[in-house]
C-alpha positions as CSV (number, residue, x, y, z in Angstrom):
1,M,73.0,-39.3,15.5
2,I,74.4,-38.1,12.2
3,E,78.1,-37.2,12.0
4,F,80.1,-35.6,9.2
5,R,83.9,-36.3,9.4
6,G,86.2,-34.3,7.2
7,V,83.6,-34.3,4.4
8,T,84.5,-32.7,1.1
9,K,82.6,-32.7,-2.2
10,Q,84.2,-31.6,-5.4
11,F,82.3,-32.0,-8.6
12,P,83.8,-33.1,-12.0
13,D,84.0,-29.5,-13.2
14,G,86.2,-28.6,-10.3
15,T,83.6,-26.9,-8.2
16,V,84.0,-27.5,-4.5
17,A,80.5,-27.6,-2.9
18,V,81.5,-28.7,0.6
19,E,85.0,-28.5,2.1
20,G,86.3,-30.2,5.3
21,V,83.0,-30.3,7.2
22,D,83.1,-31.8,10.7
23,I,79.8,-31.6,12.5
24,V,77.5,-33.7,14.7
25,I,73.7,-33.6,14.2
26,P,72.1,-34.6,17.5
27,P,69.2,-37.1,17.6
28,H,65.6,-36.1,18.1
29,K,66.4,-32.4,17.4
30,T,66.0,-30.1,14.5
31,T,69.2,-28.9,12.8
32,V,68.9,-26.2,10.3
33,L,71.5,-25.6,7.5
34,V,71.3,-22.0,6.5
35,G,73.3,-20.0,3.9
36,S,73.0,-18.3,0.6
37,S,72.9,-20.0,-2.8
38,G,76.2,-21.9,-3.4
39,S,77.1,-22.4,0.2
40,G,76.7,-26.2,-0.1
41,K,73.8,-26.7,2.3
42,T,71.7,-28.9,0.0
43,T,74.8,-30.9,-1.0
44,L,75.5,-31.6,2.6
45,L,71.8,-32.6,3.2
46,R,71.9,-35.0,0.2
47,M,75.0,-36.8,1.5
48,I,72.9,-38.1,4.3
49,N,70.8,-40.3,2.0
50,R,73.5,-40.8,-0.6
51,M,71.8,-38.7,-3.3
52,V,75.3,-37.2,-3.3
53,D,78.5,-39.1,-2.3
54,P,81.4,-37.2,-0.8
55,T,84.7,-37.0,-2.5
56,A,86.5,-37.3,0.8
57,G,85.5,-38.0,4.4
58,Q,82.6,-40.0,6.0
59,V,79.0,-39.5,6.8
60,L,77.8,-41.8,9.6
61,I,74.4,-42.6,11.0
62,D,74.5,-44.1,14.4
63,G,78.1,-45.0,13.8
64,T,77.5,-46.7,10.4
65,D,79.2,-45.2,7.3
66,V,76.4,-44.6,4.8
67,A,78.8,-45.5,2.0
68,T,78.5,-49.1,3.2
69,V,74.7,-49.0,2.8
70,E,72.9,-49.7,-0.5
71,P,71.6,-46.3,-1.6
72,V,68.0,-47.3,-2.4
73,A,67.6,-49.2,0.9
74,L,69.1,-46.2,2.8
75,R,66.7,-43.7,1.1
76,R,63.6,-45.9,1.9
77,G,64.3,-45.6,5.6
78,I,64.9,-41.8,5.6
79,G,62.1,-39.3,5.1
80,Y,62.7,-36.7,2.4
81,V,60.6,-33.5,1.8
82,M,61.5,-31.1,-1.0
83,Q,60.4,-27.7,-2.3
84,N,57.2,-28.0,-4.4
85,S,56.4,-31.2,-2.5
86,G,57.6,-33.5,-5.4
87,L,54.3,-35.4,-5.5
88,L,53.5,-37.7,-8.3
89,P,50.8,-35.9,-10.3
90,H,49.1,-39.0,-11.7
91,R,48.6,-40.5,-8.2
92,K,45.9,-39.6,-5.7
93,V,47.0,-38.0,-2.4
94,V,46.5,-41.3,-0.4
95,D,48.6,-43.2,-2.9
96,N,51.4,-40.6,-2.9
97,V,51.6,-40.9,0.9
98,A,51.6,-44.7,0.6
99,T,54.3,-44.9,-2.1
100,V,57.4,-45.9,0.0
101,P,55.6,-48.3,2.3
102,L,54.3,-50.2,-0.7
103,L,57.8,-50.3,-2.2
104,R,58.9,-51.9,1.1
105,G,56.3,-54.6,0.9
106,T,53.5,-53.3,3.1
107,S,50.1,-54.4,1.9
108,K,48.0,-51.9,-0.1
109,R,45.2,-51.9,2.5
110,E,47.6,-51.3,5.4
111,A,49.6,-48.7,3.5
112,R,46.5,-46.7,2.6
113,A,45.1,-46.9,6.1
114,H,48.3,-45.6,7.6
115,A,48.3,-42.9,4.9
116,L,44.9,-41.7,6.1
117,E,46.2,-41.5,9.7
118,L,49.2,-39.4,8.5
119,L,46.8,-36.9,6.8
120,D,45.3,-36.5,10.3
121,T,48.8,-36.0,11.7
122,V,49.8,-33.2,9.3
123,G,46.4,-31.5,9.7
124,L,44.7,-32.4,6.4
125,D,41.1,-33.5,6.1
126,R,40.7,-37.1,4.9
127,S,38.3,-35.9,2.2
128,L,41.4,-34.8,0.3
129,A,42.7,-38.4,0.1
130,E,41.1,-39.2,-3.2
131,K,42.1,-35.9,-4.9
132,Y,45.1,-35.4,-7.2
133,P,47.9,-33.0,-6.2
134,A,46.8,-30.4,-8.8
135,Q,43.5,-30.1,-7.0
136,L,45.2,-29.0,-3.8
137,S,46.6,-25.6,-2.7
138,G,50.4,-25.2,-2.4
139,G,50.2,-25.4,1.3
140,Q,48.1,-28.6,1.2
141,Q,50.6,-30.1,-1.2
142,Q,53.5,-29.4,1.1
143,R,51.6,-31.1,4.0
144,V,51.1,-34.1,1.8
145,G,54.8,-34.1,1.1
146,V,55.5,-34.1,4.9
147,A,53.0,-36.9,5.4
148,R,54.8,-38.9,2.6
149,G,58.1,-38.2,4.3
150,L,56.8,-39.6,7.6
151,A,55.1,-42.7,6.0
152,V,57.8,-45.2,7.0
153,D,58.1,-43.7,10.5
154,P,61.7,-42.7,9.8
155,N,64.1,-41.7,12.5
156,I,65.6,-39.1,10.2
157,L,63.6,-36.5,8.2
158,L,65.4,-34.4,5.6
159,M,63.7,-31.2,4.5
160,D,65.2,-29.3,1.5
161,E,63.7,-25.7,1.5
162,P,60.2,-27.3,1.9
163,F,58.4,-24.0,2.5
164,G,60.2,-21.8,0.0
165,A,57.6,-21.9,-2.8
166,V,54.5,-20.9,-0.8
167,D,53.2,-17.4,0.2
168,P,54.3,-15.9,3.5
169,I,51.1,-16.6,5.4
170,V,51.0,-20.3,4.4
171,R,54.7,-20.5,5.1
172,A,54.2,-19.3,8.6
173,E,51.4,-21.9,9.1
174,L,53.7,-24.7,7.9
175,Q,56.5,-23.6,10.2
176,Q,54.2,-23.8,13.2
177,E,52.9,-27.2,12.0
178,L,56.5,-28.5,11.8
179,L,57.1,-27.2,15.3
180,R,54.0,-29.0,16.5
181,L,55.0,-32.2,14.7
182,Q,58.5,-32.2,16.1
183,E,57.3,-31.7,19.6
184,E,54.9,-34.7,19.1
185,L,57.2,-37.0,17.1
186,G,60.8,-36.1,18.1
187,K,62.4,-36.9,14.8
188,T,66.0,-36.1,13.8
189,V,65.2,-33.3,11.4
190,V,67.8,-31.8,9.0
191,F,66.2,-28.7,7.4
192,V,67.7,-26.5,4.6
193,T,66.8,-22.8,4.2
194,H,68.3,-19.6,3.1
195,D,66.1,-17.6,5.5
196,I,67.8,-16.9,8.9
197,D,64.5,-16.1,10.6
198,E,63.1,-19.5,9.6
199,A,66.3,-21.1,10.8
200,F,66.1,-19.4,14.2
201,L,62.5,-20.2,14.6
202,L,62.8,-23.9,13.7
203,G,66.3,-24.9,14.7
204,D,67.6,-26.4,18.0
205,Q,70.9,-26.2,16.2
206,V,71.6,-23.8,13.4
207,V,74.6,-24.4,11.1
208,I,75.6,-21.2,9.2
209,M,77.4,-22.0,5.9
210,Q,79.3,-19.6,3.7
211,Q,80.4,-19.8,0.0
212,G,82.6,-22.8,-0.7
213,G,80.7,-25.1,1.7
214,R,82.5,-24.2,4.9
215,I,80.8,-24.0,8.3
216,S,81.1,-20.6,10.0
217,Q,79.2,-21.5,13.2
218,A,77.1,-24.3,14.5
219,A,75.2,-23.5,17.7
220,S,71.7,-22.7,19.2
221,P,70.0,-19.6,17.9
222,V,70.5,-17.9,21.3
223,E,74.3,-18.7,21.3
224,I,74.7,-17.4,17.8
225,L,73.0,-14.1,18.5
226,A,74.8,-13.7,21.8
227,N,78.3,-14.6,20.5
228,P,78.6,-14.6,16.6
229,A,81.8,-16.5,15.7
230,D,83.0,-13.8,13.3
231,D,82.0,-10.8,11.2
232,F,80.5,-13.0,8.5
233,V,78.1,-14.6,11.0
234,A,77.3,-11.3,12.7
235,D,76.4,-9.7,9.3
236,F,74.5,-12.8,8.1
237,V,72.2,-13.0,11.2
238,G,71.7,-9.3,11.4
239,A,73.3,-9.0,14.9
240,R,74.5,-5.5,14.0
241,R,71.3,-4.3,12.2
242,G,68.3,-2.6,13.7
243,K,66.2,-5.7,13.1
244,R,68.0,-7.5,15.9
245,A,68.5,-4.4,18.1
246,L,65.2,-4.7,20.0
247,H,63.9,-2.7,23.0
248,V,60.6,-2.5,25.0
249,T,58.2,0.4,24.8
250,E,54.8,1.0,26.3
251,V,51.8,2.0,24.1
252,D,48.3,2.4,25.6
253,G,49.3,0.2,28.5
254,Q,50.7,-2.6,26.3
255,R,54.4,-3.4,26.5
256,L,55.6,-3.8,22.9
257,V,59.0,-5.0,21.5
258,V,60.2,-2.7,18.7
259,D,63.3,-2.5,16.6
260,A,65.7,0.4,16.3
261,D,63.4,2.1,13.7
262,G,60.4,1.8,16.0
263,R,58.7,-1.0,14.0
264,P,56.8,-3.5,16.2
265,A,58.3,-7.0,16.6
266,G,55.8,-8.3,19.1
267,V,54.0,-8.0,22.4
268,L,56.0,-8.7,25.5
269,A,54.3,-11.5,27.5
270,S,53.9,-10.9,31.2
């Protein structure tokens, strides 16, 4: 379990990125931090692995204040996946995935063997293992990034807008891949996005943040749509827009779900 207690972050220039955050991130679930630019979601994420330290308050993992843990040791036990994958361009795919296990003292043979298994896990062919990142598509690079994040079998996986730089079709594939992986592995995932639809798709818990790093609501997608905490949340999630106002119609014997403008949203399963 990850817990934020009264967490505030003020940068030297006076900017308050996060203010008075109290929230519990449950284990083995996906919590999505969602908000516009400047809402503090990435700052909050990076406090978990001490890439950013709070000005006030505590961040605890299973009851231990992360401020008491040496930062490098902490980060080597937490998976981290970022936008544009962050792969080392001069290292082959298999060596990128094996980076952190090698730093933790795993033998090269064992680390590379496990890296190949992780390529299987994230749906990549092992023939890509000896290629360099520049030889892969954007979607393949992101899958390698996820494999690298899983390389030390972390309990916690941090994902900072990992699918934001790929095209919509690849993004949809990666979202489904993450859902599959989470069902299989059951990690504590903290995921940052500015896309509310992505948040609702992936999140067991969705944390909606507003400017100044304050939390407007933290709940399941269903709870947020059914009972937005305030006008800001209702507007942000589109609860009052046609996109969320769905109804069922029948076309050629098929029951379709359409929005208020008649645009199809899906087929109603029997």
